[in-house]
N, C-alpha and C positions, 0 to 999 in steps of 0.2 A: 608756520610761525617758528621763529628762532628763539632759543633760550637766552637768558641773561643772568648776570650775577651782580648784585650790589656788594661793594666792599665799603663798609662804614668804619671810618677811622677818625679819631680814637673812639673807644666804646662810649657812647653818649645816649642815655635812655630817652631823652627828648627827641633826638634825631631818629632813633630806632622806632619810637612810637609813631612819629610822623610818617616814616616810610611804610610801616605796617598798616597804618590807617588808610593811606592812599592805595595800597595793594588791595585792601578789603573793599574800598569804595568801587574800584574798577573790576572787582571779581577776578583778579589774576591769581593763578595757582602758584603757591609756594611749593617747590619741589624738595628743597633741603635748606637747613640753616646750620651753620657751623660757627660756634662761639670760639673766638681766639683771644689770646691775652691782649692783643692790640686792637681788637674790634670785633666785628660780626660780618659774616658773609651770608647773604640771602640769595638763593637761587630761585628764579621764577621762569615762567614759560612764555613771556612776552617781551621781546627786545624793544619794540616800539615804545611800550609803556616805560621801560627803564630810561630811555633817552629823554622822554617827556618829563619824568621826575627829576632828572639831573638839572634841567633848566629851571624848574620851580625851586629846587634846592638852593641854587645860587642866589636867587632873589630873596628867599626867606631867611637863610642862615648865614649869608655872606661868606660862604666857604668856597673851597676849590673842588671842582669836579673834573674828572678825566674819563674819556670814553675810549675804550680800545676793543678790538675784536681778535679772537683767536680761533684757529681752525680746530674743530673737535671731531670731524669725520667727513664721510662722503656718502651721499645717497647713491647707492649702486644702480638703482633702476633709472634714475634721471641723470646720473652722471654729474651732479652738482655738489659742490663743497658745502659743508654745514659749519657755520660759525657760531660762537657764543660771544655776545656782547658783554663786556665788563665795564661797570660804571663805578668809579671810585668817588666816594663822597667823603671829603676830608674837611673837618672843622679847623678854623684858625687856632693856632697854639695859645693865643691870649685869652681864650674863653674859659 
């Protein structure tokens, strides 16, 4: 299972509570949280779940979401590359 990162921009407590409640419902492990001046980064251990949440976010909050992946390492025994999925959840500026 690949890791993922949510980037919540700007800092919005309602959106953060929504994401954290969905993480708790699905029993996904949060590996790290970093609070930034422009928002919050939440690292989890389930990339499939992160993509699923981004689709729900668009319909509920009418915001923008972007999904990217970045190479974070390589599994030496299997010879496969390991990627982290990054999901940007950005609320519209007029809210």
